[in-house]
C-alpha positions in Angstrom: -86.8 -22.9 43.3 -90.3 -24.3 43.9 -90.3 -27.2 41.5 -93.8 -28.8 41.1 -92.2 -32.2 40.6 -90.5 -32.1 44.0 -93.7 -32.7 45.9 -94.4 -36.1 44.4 -90.7 -36.9 44.9 -90.9 -36.0 48.5 -94.0 -38.2 48.9 -92.2 -41.1 47.3 -89.2 -40.7 49.5 -91.3 -40.6 52.7 -93.3 -43.7 51.6 -90.0 -45.6 50.9 -88.4 -44.5 54.1 -91.5 -45.2 56.2 -91.9 -48.7 54.9 -91.1 -51.6 57.3 -88.7 -53.2 54.8 -86.6 -50.1 54.6 -86.7 -49.6 58.4 -85.6 -53.2 59.0 -82.5 -52.7 56.8 -81.8 -49.2 58.2 -82.0 -50.2 61.8 -79.9 -53.4 61.2 -77.2 -51.3 59.6 -77.4 -48.7 62.3 -77.2 -51.2 65.1 -74.3 -53.0 63.5 -72.4 -49.7 63.2 -73.2 -48.5 66.7 -73.1 -51.9 68.5 -69.6 -51.6 70.1 -70.3 -48.2 71.5 -73.9 -49.1 72.5 -73.1 -52.4 74.2 -69.5 -52.2 75.2 -66.4 -54.2 74.2 -67.2 -57.4 76.0 -70.7 -57.9 74.5 -69.4 -56.8 71.1 -66.6 -59.3 71.2 -69.1 -62.2 71.8 -71.7 -61.0 69.3 -71.4 -63.0 66.1 -74.3 -61.7 64.2 -77.1 -59.0 64.3 -80.2 -59.4 62.2 -83.6 -57.7 62.0 -86.7 -59.7 60.9 -90.4 -59.1 61.4 -89.8 -56.5 64.1 -87.5 -58.8 66.0 -83.9 -58.2 66.8 -82.0 -61.5 66.4 -78.6 -61.7 68.1 -76.2 -64.6 67.8 -74.0 -64.6 70.9 -71.1 -67.1 71.3 -71.0 -67.1 75.1 -73.5 -69.1 77.1 -73.3 -67.1 80.3 -73.7 -63.9 78.3 -76.7 -65.3 76.6 -78.3 -66.1 79.9 -77.5 -62.6 81.3 -78.9 -60.9 78.2 -82.0 -63.1 78.3 -82.6 -62.3 81.9 -82.5 -58.5 81.3 -84.2 -58.6 77.9 -86.7 -55.8 78.6 -84.0 -53.4 79.9 -81.9 -54.3 76.8 -84.9 -53.6 74.5 -85.6 -50.3 76.1 -81.9 -49.2 75.6 -82.1 -50.1 71.9 -85.4 -48.3 71.5 -84.0 -45.2 73.1 -81.0 -45.4 70.8 -83.0 -45.7 67.6 -85.7 -43.2 68.8 -88.6 -45.5 68.2 -90.2 -48.6 69.8 -89.7 -50.6 66.6 -88.8 -54.0 68.0 -91.3 -56.3 69.6 -88.9 -58.9 70.8 -85.2 -59.8 71.0 -84.2 -63.3 70.1 -80.9 -64.4 71.6 -79.3 -67.4 70.0 
């Protein structure tokens, strides 16, 4: 069962999965799927869009008071997301 072709395949998969482009898409999909459970119903209801670009989490929020509250507690919010994904991947959160 020790196929010599598996080693290069494993290296290829690790390099693909370790690339930033792949991680951006993976974390975006994961956050979209887990958002209601992670942030709760109220924040989920007012979240219009979640995007990941250049190590930034970009959130589109439809409630001005919620935008202010999330902006004020941005670091706490960022720490929560980093704990959830298991890596300090995001450098900033942009709330629109």
